C-alpha positions in Angstrom: 118.1 72.0 99.5 115.3 74.6 99.5 115.9 77.9 97.9 116.0 81.0 100.1 112.9 83.2 100.4 113.8 86.6 98.8 111.8 89.6 99.9 112.0 92.8 97.8 110.9 96.1 99.2 110.5 98.5 96.3 110.1 102.3 96.4 109.7 105.1 93.8 113.3 104.6 92.5 112.4 101.4 90.8 109.8 103.1 88.6 111.6 106.2 87.6 113.0 104.4 84.5 109.3 103.9 83.5 108.8 107.6 83.5 107.0 107.9 86.9 108.3 110.7 89.1 108.5 110.5 92.9 105.3 112.2 94.0 105.1 111.0 97.6 108.7 111.2 98.9 110.1 113.9 101.1 111.1 115.9 98.1 108.2 114.8 95.9 105.6 117.0 94.3 103.0 116.5 97.0 105.3 117.8 99.7 106.5 120.8 97.7 103.1 122.0 96.5 100.5 122.2 99.4 97.7 122.7 96.8 98.7 119.6 95.0 99.0 117.7 98.3 95.4 118.6 99.2 94.2 116.6 96.1 95.6 113.4 97.8 94.7 114.2 101.4 91.7 112.3 102.7 90.1 115.0 104.8 90.2 117.6 102.1 89.0 115.1 99.5 86.0 114.0 101.5 84.9 117.4 102.6 85.4 119.5 99.5 83.7 118.8 96.1 86.0 121.2 94.3 89.0 119.2 95.6 87.4 116.0 94.3 86.8 117.6 90.9 90.4 118.8 90.6 91.6 115.4 91.8 89.7 113.6 89.1 91.2 115.9 86.5 94.7 115.2 87.9 94.0 111.5 87.6 92.8 112.0 84.1 96.1 113.6 83.2 98.3 111.1 85.2 100.5 109.1 82.9 101.0 106.3 85.4 98.3 104.1 83.8 100.2 104.3 80.5 103.6 103.4 82.1 105.3 100.2 81.2 107.5 98.0 83.4 111.3 98.5 83.1 114.3 96.1 83.3 114.2 96.1 87.1 110.5 95.1 87.3 111.1 92.4 84.7 114.2 91.1 86.6 112.1 90.6 89.7 109.4 88.7 87.8 112.0 86.6 86.0 113.6 85.6 89.4 110.1 84.4 90.6 109.5 82.5 87.4 112.9 80.7 87.8 111.6 79.0 90.9 113.0 81.2 93.6 110.4 82.0 96.3 109.9 85.8 95.9 107.6 88.2 97.7 107.4 91.8 96.7 106.4 94.5 99.2 106.0 97.8 97.3 105.5 101.4 98.4 104.5 102.2 94.8 100.9 102.4 93.5 101.7 101.9 89.8 101.0 98.1 89.5 104.2 97.7 87.4 105.4 94.6 89.3 102.2 92.7 88.2 102.4 94.0 84.7 105.9 92.7 84.5 104.6 89.2 85.3 104.7 88.9 89.1 101.7 87.0 90.3 99.4 89.5 92.1 99.1 87.2 95.2 102.9 87.6 95.7 102.8 91.4 95.6 101.8 93.4 98.7 100.9 97.0 97.8 101.4 99.0 101.0 99.9 102.2 99.6 97.2 100.6 97.4 96.9 100.9 93.6 96.2 103.7 91.3 94.6 101.2 88.9 91.5 100.9 91.0 88.8 102.9 92.7 87.0 102.3 95.9 83.7 103.6 97.4 84.3 105.3 100.7 80.8 104.4 101.9 80.1 100.8 100.8 83.6 99.6 99.9 82.7 98.6 96.3 85.7 98.5 94.0 86.2 98.9 90.3 88.8 99.7 87.6 90.2 103.3 87.5 89.8 103.2 83.7 86.0 102.9 84.1 85.8 105.8 86.5 88.0 108.0 84.2 85.8 107.1 81.2 82.9 108.6 83.2 84.9 111.8 83.9 85.8 112.0 80.2 82.0 111.7 79.4 81.3 114.7 81.6 80.9 113.5 85.2 83.1 115.8 87.2 82.9 113.8 90.4 81.5 110.3 89.6 79.7 108.7 92.5 79.6 105.0 93.4 77.2 103.2 91.1 76.2 100.9 93.9 75.3 103.3 96.6 76.0 106.9 95.4 78.9 107.3 97.8 82.1 109.2 97.2 84.6 107.3 95.0 88.4 107.7 95.5 91.5 106.1 94.1 92.3 102.8 95.7 95.5 104.3 97.1 96.3 105.3 100.6 95.9 109.0 100.8 97.6 111.3 103.2 95.6 111.1 106.4 94.7 107.4 105.9 96.2 104.5 107.7 97.9 101.7 105.9 95.8 98.5 105.7 96.8 96.7 108.9 96.3 93.3 107.3 98.7 94.2 104.4 101.2 95.6 106.8 101.0 92.6 109.0 101.7 90.3 106.1 104.7 92.5 105.1 106.1 92.1 108.7 105.7 88.3 108.5 107.5 88.2 105.2 110.3 90.4 106.6 110.7 88.0 109.5 110.7 84.9 107.4 112.9 85.8 104.4 116.6 84.9 104.1 117.4 87.7 101.7 115.8 91.2 101.9 116.5 93.6 99.1 115.4 97.3 99.6 115.4 98.9 96.2 114.7 102.5 95.2 113.5 103.5 98.6 115.0 106.1 100.9 113.9 104.0 103.9 112.8 107.2 105.6 109.1 106.7 105.8 107.8 104.4 108.6 106.4 101.8 109.0 107.6 100.6 105.6 111.2 101.5 106.3 111.2 99.5 109.5 110.8 96.3 107.5 114.5 96.4 106.6 115.3 96.4 110.3 112.9 93.6 111.0 114.5 91.5 108.3 118.0 92.2 109.6 117.0 91.5 113.2 115.7 88.1 112.1 118.9 87.1 110.3 118.2 88.1 106.7 121.0 89.1 104.4 120.1 92.8 103.8 120.9 94.4 100.5 120.1 98.1 99.8 120.1 99.3 96.2 119.5 103.1 96.3 121.3 106.2 94.9 121.3 108.0 98.2 122.3 106.9 101.7 119.6 105.5 103.9 119.2 105.2 107.7 119.7 101.4 107.4 123.0 101.3 105.4 124.9 100.4 108.6 122.7 97.3 109.0 123.1 96.2 105.4 125.4 93.4 104.3 125.7 95.1 101.0 124.9 98.7 99.7 124.7 99.2 96.0 124.7 102.8 94.5 124.7 101.9 90.8 121.6 102.7 88.6 118.7 100.4 89.5 117.9 99.4 85.9 121.3 97.6 85.6 122.2 97.0 89.3 119.0 95.1 90.3 118.9 92.7 87.3 122.6 91.9 88.0 122.1 91.4 91.7 119.1 89.1 91.2 120.9 87.1 88.6 123.7 86.5 91.1 121.1 85.5 93.8 119.6 83.0 91.3 122.9 81.4 90.6 123.9 81.2 94.2 126.9 83.5 93.9 125.6 86.4 96.1 125.0 85.1 99.6 
């Protein structure tokens, strides 16, 4: 008998145990501080060299690149290693699922990754660490080495669309899975939140692991309010042993 496909939609809550605060959420830093929000807003970033300089300094001080996966990330990777078909759809940009051992091809990053940079002119990509080394060496706004264009973090800034190919793959996974676990996400921000509804509509067993109520709780087969660092590993262990369907 084939094992059920498990889709995991992860939000900021899965990474708080790794020391990463919720920047993007409705109560996150970017929403509370308009000046900080400008640093991650595409229009401002592209048009204002001073915003770019400040944005690079913010990246230089950002501790996300030093963060380590926590028990929840490791539990997801362990489930995949055990032979269960697992696909991760993440709203996070921290890359911690991959660092925990999830194969990169099985992780869809809806909002991109803070671990890379991309040229807004030619599309060339490279590691964030290389760009930050240039900032440390004195380049306040390092241009693309290929074409001289403006470099930005390989994340989806405010004012940018999600990659339609990535979103399309996420929808297909939501339709195909037998179990859909939404963890650490308020399920408030579309279109990512709607994936829970897509999964439920296509017959998936919907589990929500989140401290606060979400708009999709009524659709869920199970809602878990316990801390993610202990609740998610326990849930995935039960899924793996067949005792949680």
